[in-house]
C-alpha positions in Angstrom: -31.5 0.3 16.0 -29.9 -2.2 18.1 -27.0 -1.2 20.4 -24.5 -3.8 21.8 -22.1 -3.1 24.6 -18.9 -5.1 24.5 -16.7 -6.1 27.4 -14.7 -8.3 25.0 -14.0 -8.6 21.3 -16.2 -11.7 20.9 -18.2 -11.8 17.6 -21.9 -11.5 18.1 -24.3 -13.9 16.4 -26.1 -11.0 14.8 -22.8 -9.9 13.2 -22.4 -13.3 11.7 -25.9 -13.1 10.2 -25.1 -9.6 8.9 -21.9 -10.7 7.2 -23.6 -13.7 5.7 -26.3 -11.5 4.3 -23.8 -9.1 2.8 -21.8 -11.8 1.2 -24.7 -13.5 -0.6 -24.8 -13.5 -4.4 -26.8 -11.1 -6.4 -24.9 -7.9 -7.2 -26.7 -5.4 -9.5 -25.3 -4.2 -12.8 -25.0 -0.5 -13.0 -27.4 1.3 -15.4 -25.1 4.3 -15.7 -21.6 5.3 -14.6 -22.7 6.5 -11.1 -25.4 3.9 -10.3 -23.6 2.4 -7.3 -24.2 2.1 -3.6 -22.4 4.8 -1.5 -22.0 4.7 2.3 -20.2 7.5 4.2 -19.6 8.2 7.9 -19.2 11.5 9.7 -17.6 11.0 13.1 -16.9 14.2 15.0 -13.3 14.0 16.1 -14.0 15.7 19.4 -17.1 16.0 21.6 -19.0 19.2 21.2 -18.2 20.2 24.8 -15.5 17.9 26.2 -16.0 19.5 29.7 -19.5 18.0 29.8 -18.4 14.5 28.6 -17.6 12.7 25.4 -21.1 12.5 23.9 -21.4 13.0 20.2 -23.6 11.9 17.3 -22.4 9.9 14.4 -24.0 10.4 11.0 -24.3 7.7 8.4 -25.3 8.7 4.9 -26.4 6.2 2.2 -27.2 6.8 -1.5 -27.8 4.6 -4.5 -28.4 6.8 -7.6 -30.6 5.2 -10.2 -31.0 1.9 -8.5 -33.4 -0.3 -10.4 -35.3 -1.3 -7.2 -35.8 0.1 -3.7 -33.0 -0.9 -1.4 -32.4 -1.9 2.2 -29.2 -1.0 3.7 -27.8 -3.4 6.5 -25.2 -1.6 8.5 -23.0 -2.0 11.5 -21.2 0.7 13.4 -18.3 0.0 15.8 -16.4 1.9 18.4 -12.9 0.4 18.6 -10.4 1.0 21.3 -6.7 1.9 20.8 -5.9 -1.7 21.5 -8.3 -2.8 18.7 -11.1 -4.1 21.0 -14.7 -3.3 20.0 -16.3 -1.5 23.0 -19.6 -0.6 21.4 -21.5 -1.8 18.4 -24.7 -0.5 16.7 -26.5 -2.2 13.9 -29.7 -1.8 11.9 -31.4 -1.9 8.6 -32.4 1.2 6.8 -34.7 1.6 3.8 -33.2 3.4 0.8 -35.4 4.5 -2.0 -35.2 7.3 -4.6 -33.3 9.8 -2.4 -30.2 9.8 -0.1 -30.9 8.9 3.5 -29.0 9.9 6.7 -29.0 8.0 10.0 -28.1 9.7 13.2 -26.4 7.4 15.8 -26.1 9.2 19.1 -23.5 8.1 21.7 -23.6 8.9 25.3 -19.8 8.9 25.5 -19.8 6.3 28.3 -19.3 2.5 27.8 -18.8 0.2 30.8 -17.7 3.2 32.8 -15.5 6.1 31.5 -13.3 5.2 28.7 -9.5 5.7 28.9 -8.1 8.6 27.0 -6.8 7.9 23.6 -7.5 7.8 19.9 -10.3 5.5 19.1 -11.7 4.4 15.7 -15.3 4.4 14.5 -15.8 1.9 11.7 -18.9 1.6 9.5 -19.7 -1.5 7.4 -22.7 -1.4 5.1 -24.2 -3.3 2.2 -27.4 -2.8 0.2 -29.9 -5.4 -0.9 -33.0 -5.5 -3.0 -36.0 -4.6 -0.8 -38.2 -7.2 -2.8 -35.8 -10.1 -3.6 -33.3 -9.6 -0.7 -30.6 -10.1 -3.2 -27.5 -8.5 -1.6 -24.5 -6.9 -3.0 -21.2 -8.8 -3.0 -19.3 -5.8 -1.7 -19.4 -4.6 1.9 -18.5 -0.9 2.1 -16.2 0.0 4.9 -15.4 3.5 6.3 -13.3 4.2 9.3 -12.4 7.5 11.0 -10.5 8.3 14.2 -12.0 10.2 17.2 -10.4 11.6 20.3 -11.6 10.6 23.8 -10.2 12.4 26.8 -7.0 14.3 26.4 -4.2 12.1 25.0 -0.7 13.3 25.3 0.3 15.2 22.1 3.2 13.7 20.3 6.6 15.5 20.0 7.4 16.7 16.5 10.6 17.5 14.9 11.2 21.2 14.0 10.0 21.8 10.4 9.3 25.1 8.7 6.5 25.1 6.2 7.6 24.8 2.6 6.6 27.7 0.3 3.1 27.2 -1.2 2.3 27.9 -4.8 1.3 31.4 -5.6 1.6 32.3 -1.9 5.4 31.9 -2.1 7.1 35.2 -2.7 9.2 35.2 -5.9 12.9 34.8 -5.1 12.3 34.3 -1.4 14.8 32.1 0.4 13.5 28.9 2.0 13.4 28.8 5.8 16.5 27.5 7.5 16.9 23.7 7.2 13.7 23.6 5.0 13.7 21.1 2.1 14.3 22.6 -1.4 10.8 22.3 -2.7 7.7 24.4 -3.2 4.3 22.8 -2.4 1.5 23.2 -5.1 -2.0 22.4 -3.8 -4.3 20.7 -6.3 -7.5 18.8 -6.9 -6.5 16.1 -9.3 -10.0 14.6 -10.1 -13.0 16.6 -11.4 -15.5 16.6 -14.3 -17.0 19.3 -16.5 -19.5 19.3 -19.3 -17.1 17.4 -21.5 -18.6 14.4 -19.7 -21.1 14.3 -16.9 -20.2 17.3 -14.7 -20.3 21.1 -14.9 -23.7 21.7 -13.4 -24.9 24.9 -11.8 -25.0 24.3 -8.0 -28.7 25.1 -7.9 -29.3 22.5 -10.6 -26.8 19.8 -9.5 -28.7 16.7 -8.2 -26.1 14.1 -9.4 -24.3 13.2 -12.6 -25.4 15.2 -15.6 -26.3 13.9 -19.0 -23.0 14.1 -20.9 -22.3 17.3 -22.7 -25.4 19.0 -21.4 -24.4 21.0 -18.3 -23.5 24.7 -18.3 -19.8 24.8 -17.5 -16.8 23.3 -19.4 -13.1 23.0 -18.5 -12.3 26.7 -19.1 -14.9 27.7 -16.5 -13.5 25.0 -14.1 -9.9 26.2 -14.4 -10.9 29.8 -13.8 -13.0 29.0 -10.8 -10.3 26.8 -9.2 -7.6 29.5 -9.7 -9.9 32.2 -8.3 -10.5 30.0 -5.2 -6.9 29.6 -4.4 -5.9 26.2 -6.0 -2.6 25.8 -7.8 -3.7 22.8 -9.9 -7.0 21.5 -11.3 -7.3 18.3 -13.3 -10.3 18.0 -15.5 -10.6 14.2 -15.8 -13.4 13.5 -18.1 -15.0 10.0 -18.5 -13.3 8.6 -21.6 -16.5 6.8 -22.8 -18.8 9.8 -22.9 -17.2 11.8 -25.7 -20.1 10.7 -27.9 -22.4 12.7 -25.7 -23.9 9.6 -24.1 -23.5 7.5 -21.0 -24.1 4.4 -23.2 -23.0 4.3 -26.9 -24.8 6.3 -29.6 -25.0 4.2 -32.8 -24.9 7.4 -34.9 -21.9 9.0 -33.0 -19.2 10.7 -35.1 -15.7 9.5 -34.2 -14.2 12.9 -35.5 -16.5 14.8 -33.1 -15.5 12.7 -30.1 -11.8 13.0 -30.9 -12.0 16.7 -31.6 -13.7 17.3 -28.2 -10.8 15.7 -26.4 -8.3 17.8 -28.4 -10.4 20.9 -27.6 -10.1 20.2 -23.9 -6.3 19.9 -24.1 -6.2 23.2 -26.1 -8.3 24.8 -23.4 -5.9 23.8 -20.7 -2.9 24.9 -22.8 -4.5 28.2 -23.4 -5.3 28.8 -19.8 -1.8 28.0 -18.7 -0.3 30.4 -21.2 -2.5 33.2 -19.9 -2.1 32.2 -16.2 1.5 30.9 -15.6 0.9 30.9 -11.9 -1.6 28.1 -12.2 -1.6 24.6 -13.8 -4.7 23.5 -15.8 -4.5 19.7 -16.7 -6.9 18.0 -19.0 -7.0 14.2 -19.0 -9.3 11.4 -18.7 -11.0 9.1 -16.2 -10.6 5.7 -18.0 -12.9 2.7 -17.2 -16.2 1.9 -15.7 -17.2 1.2 -12.2 -19.2 -2.1 -12.7 -16.6 -4.8 -12.9 -14.0 -2.3 -13.7 -12.5 0.7 -11.8 -11.6 4.3 -12.7 -8.1 5.3 -13.6 -7.1 8.9 -14.1 -4.6 9.4 -16.9 -2.9 12.8 -16.5 -0.8 13.2 -19.7 -2.2 11.4 -22.6 -2.5 13.5 -25.8 -4.9 10.9 -27.3 -8.4 9.8 -26.3 -8.5 6.1 -25.3 -11.6 4.0 -25.6 -13.4 0.8 -26.7 -16.8 2.0 -27.9 -17.7 1.8 -31.5 -20.7 3.3 -33.5 -23.1 1.3 -35.7 -20.6 1.4 -38.5 -18.0 -0.2 -36.3 -15.8 3.0 -36.1 -13.9 3.5 -32.9 -15.0 6.6 -30.9 -11.5 7.3 -29.7 -7.9 7.7 -31.0 -6.5 4.5 -29.5 -8.4 1.3 -28.9 -8.2 -0.1 -25.3 -10.3 -3.1 -24.4 -12.8 -2.3 -21.7 -11.7 -3.4 -18.2 -8.5 -4.9 -19.4 -6.2 -3.3 -17.0 -3.1 -5.3 -17.8 -3.3 -4.1 -21.4 -4.0 -0.6 -20.2 -0.9 -0.6 -17.9 1.2 -1.9 -20.8 0.1 0.9 -23.1 0.6 3.5 -20.4 4.2 2.4 -19.7 5.0 2.4 -23.3 3.7 5.9 -23.8 5.0 7.4 -20.5 1.5 8.1 -19.2 1.0 8.5 -15.5 -2.1 7.3 -13.7 -4.1 7.4 -10.4 -6.3 4.8 -8.8 -9.6 6.6 -8.4 -11.8 5.8 -5.3 -10.6 2.2 -5.3 -12.5 -0.6 -3.7 -10.9 -3.5 -1.9 -12.6 -6.0 -4.1 -14.0 -6.3 -7.7 -11.9 -3.6 -9.3 -8.7 -3.2 -11.2 -8.5 -6.9 -12.0 -5.4 -8.4 -13.5 -4.9 -12.1 -14.0 -8.2 -12.7 -12.0 -7.0 -10.8 -9.0 -8.6 -7.5 -7.8 -6.0 -4.7 -7.5 -3.7 -7.2 -9.2 0.0 -6.3 -9.7 1.9 -6.0 -13.0 5.3 -4.5 -13.6 3.9 -2.3 -16.3 1.2 -1.1 -13.8 3.8 -0.5 -11.1 5.6 1.9 -13.5 2.5 3.7 -14.8 0.4 4.1 -11.6 1.8 6.8 -9.3 -1.2 7.8 -7.0 -3.9 6.2 -5.0 -6.8 8.3 -3.8 -7.1 7.9 0.0 -9.9 10.3 0.6 -12.6 11.9 -1.6 -15.4 14.3 -0.8 -18.7 13.1 -2.2 -18.8 13.5 -6.0 -22.1 15.4 -6.1 -21.5 17.9 -3.2 -23.0 21.3 -3.8 -21.1 22.8 -0.9 -18.8 25.7 -2.0 -17.7 26.8 1.5 -15.4 23.8 2.1 -17.7 22.4 4.6 -18.8 19.1 3.1 -19.1 16.3 5.8 -19.8 13.4 3.4 -16.5 11.9 2.3 -15.1 8.4 1.7 -11.9 6.9 3.1 -10.0 4.4 0.8 -6.9 3.8 2.9 -7.6 0.1 3.2 -7.7 -0.2 -0.6 -4.6 1.9 -1.1 -2.8 -0.3 1.5 -3.9 -3.3 -0.4 -2.4 -1.7 -3.6 0.9 -1.1 -1.7 1.0 -4.6 -0.4 0.4 -5.9 -3.9 3.7 -4.3 -4.9 2.7 -1.0 -6.5 4.7 2.1 -5.7 2.1 4.7 -5.2 1.7 7.9 -3.2 -1.5 9.0 -1.5 -3.7 11.7 -3.0 -7.0 13.3 -1.9 -9.4 14.9 -4.4 -13.1 16.0 -4.7 -14.3 14.2 -7.8 -16.5 17.4 -8.3 -19.4 17.0 -10.8 -21.0 20.3 -9.7 -19.6 23.8 -10.2 -17.6 23.8 -7.0 -14.2 22.7 -8.3 -12.0 22.4 -5.2 -14.3 24.1 -2.7 -16.4 21.2 -1.4 -13.9 20.7 1.4 -10.4 21.7 2.5 -8.7 18.5 1.2 -5.9 19.0 -1.3 -3.1 16.9 -2.9 0.2 18.5 -2.2 2.7 18.2 -5.2 6.4 19.1 -4.4 8.3 20.8 -7.2 12.0 21.7 -6.8 12.5 25.4 -5.9 13.3 27.5 -9.0 11.5 25.0 -11.4 8.3 26.5 -12.7 5.0 24.7 -12.3 4.2 23.1 -15.6 2.8 19.9 -17.1 6.4 18.6 -17.2 7.3 19.4 -13.6 3.9 18.1 -12.4 4.4 14.8 -14.1 8.0 14.6 -13.0 6.8 15.1 -9.3 4.2 12.3 -9.7 6.7 9.9 -11.2 9.0 10.6 -8.2 6.0 10.2 -5.9 6.8 13.5 -4.2 3.2 14.0 -3.2 1.3 14.1 0.2 -2.4 14.0 0.8 -3.9 16.5 3.3 -7.5 17.1 4.5 -6.3 20.6 5.6 -5.0 22.8 2.8 -2.9 24.7 5.3 -0.9 21.7 6.6 2.0 19.8 5.2 3.5 16.3 5.8 6.9 15.2 4.4 8.4 11.9 5.4 12.2 11.5 5.3 14.2 8.3 5.9 17.9 8.8 6.8 17.5 12.1 5.0 16.1 10.5 1.8 12.8 12.0 0.5 9.5 10.3 0.6 8.8 8.6 -2.8 12.3 7.3 -2.9 13.5 3.7 -3.3 16.9 2.8 -1.8 19.0 0.1 -0.1 19.9 0.5 3.5 22.3 -1.1 6.0 22.2 -0.5 9.7 19.7 1.7 11.5 16.9 3.7 9.8 15.5 6.9 11.1 12.1 8.0 9.9 11.0 11.7 10.4 7.4 12.7 10.0 7.9 16.4 9.2 4.6 18.3 9.9 4.0 22.0 9.4 0.8 24.1 9.5 0.6 27.6 8.2 -2.4 28.2 10.4 -0.9 26.8 13.7 -2.9 23.7 13.8 -1.9 21.2 16.6 -1.3 17.5 16.1 -3.2 14.8 18.2 -1.5 11.7 16.9 1.2 10.3 14.7 1.4 6.9 13.2 4.3 5.4 11.3 2.8 2.6 9.1 4.8 -0.3 7.7 4.3 -3.0 5.1 6.1 -5.3 2.7 5.6 -4.8 -1.1 4.5 -7.9 -2.9 3.5 -9.8 0.3 -0.2 -9.2 0.0 -0.7 -8.9 3.7 -1.8 -6.2 6.1 -0.2 -2.8 6.7 0.3 -2.3 10.4 1.6 0.5 12.7 5.3 0.5 13.5 5.3 3.5 16.0 3.3 6.4 17.3 6.3 8.9 17.4 7.3 11.3 14.7 10.9 10.4 15.1 11.4 6.6 14.8 14.8 5.0 14.7 15.2 1.2 14.3 17.0 -1.5 12.3 14.6 -3.1 9.8 14.6 -6.8 9.2 16.3 -8.0 6.0 14.4 -7.6 2.8 12.0 -5.1 1.2 9.7 -2.7 3.2 7.7 0.4 2.8 6.8 3.0 5.4 4.6 6.0 5.4 3.5 8.6 8.0 -0.1 9.4 9.0 -0.8 12.5 11.1 -4.1 13.4 12.7 -4.6 17.0 13.7 -6.4 18.1 16.9 -9.4 19.0 14.7 -9.5 15.5 13.2 -8.2 16.3 9.7 -5.6 13.8 8.6 -2.5 13.9 6.4 -0.7 11.1 4.7 2.9 11.2 3.4 4.0 9.3 0.4 5.8 6.1 1.3 9.5 5.4 1.2 10.6 1.9 -0.1 13.6 0.5 1.7 15.5 -2.7 0.9 17.5 -3.7 4.1 20.7 -5.5 3.5 
């Protein structure tokens, strides 16, 4: 491993070679739905013992399930100052064969003398290449997490009482003084069971399962999630596995595939009838990763697909061309279906008119959420302690800048029997007080973008703009006051606040507007979006939904 100490932000020659390597042609086609390179970064937010210095160890984790050839991972890790300067860089190449590999990167905590106190960023960039041919992936995986150095001044926060939470809320209890009139329901909106390639016993779960072979189905998943304190679980089964195959079975029976999807929806309805304090949602994860992208569809009564058996019979209720996202968005808008961008990449996915993450008016209406953080899909951790997770904020920002009106979500993509317990992350869904949690109120909340993403299930973040709720779109004249309303039921402290800004349809970069929870200013004329991002003192992060403001 090579370590580079920076006294400026100049680009090292080795970095140029690294990027050239990573951008050379030769991406591999996936041989199954989860045959893709994965890179995650664990960056301890605080030093183990700050009294003894800022030293800590960063952990890189690489995996490539079912890769056709042994791989080599070219990676680069950077420590970036609050002003955006690279102060330290590590880089190396790591062999990756049949099993996942972890790389420990120790850091002394000192670079060119003692670093100034503040919130720094640790950024990983990694790409895989064939160990024999050196053919490299076109996609560079990037992960970035914040760390605290020294003792930065804690931000001032507006007074905000926690909103009532799902089953914890007492029936008929009055909301706290000045609280917003909503109840928060905490959910995991992305998981699989044995209706596709999930549902394996933890002791047997080594990755994606052969479709329809694992032990546990949706009924078991809903019961598990409810028992472990969730308010909502979405079983989002891969739409092209209802024939019991990751490919296409020539002898598959269309009636069997369609009946299995109906059975899943009936299981959810039956569970909801028996447990009105919980919402079981059965939907689908549409699409493929390779030259595609996964879209969760939460409220379709029909199975969508493109696969046909040897007799040319469609193995679904409704034909949808593979990887045709423009057509999918149009169908979703026409049917009133609501979607989520699952673990989006910044390139090569969700292509419309030749543009990755391409905008369409139909897509803007249909797509309500974008996953900003996922814990690793094949975690067997059931104590909420998984450290492998992926950050997709850069891709979600690209979606917002393209013009989509989406809120952030954070889910677990569970394929093992630990639905919602791999980590403490949850998607918070805000339903008006007095309105029961149901499929209808859930979908209404998603359509209104009344959603926040939290890595800490005990914390909440609601952004308001001149008193308007996050998720709203409105016209403004004169000053605008943004309030990042944070609350923790466990007394967690906040280390930093960032108010982020962007312009819908511009296709540019989302940047930070302020580092204060109360921000008053007069926007420039035109369209804008703003969202709040709060980092707790333990390193867990929350994202509010944006507000969209047209300044006149």
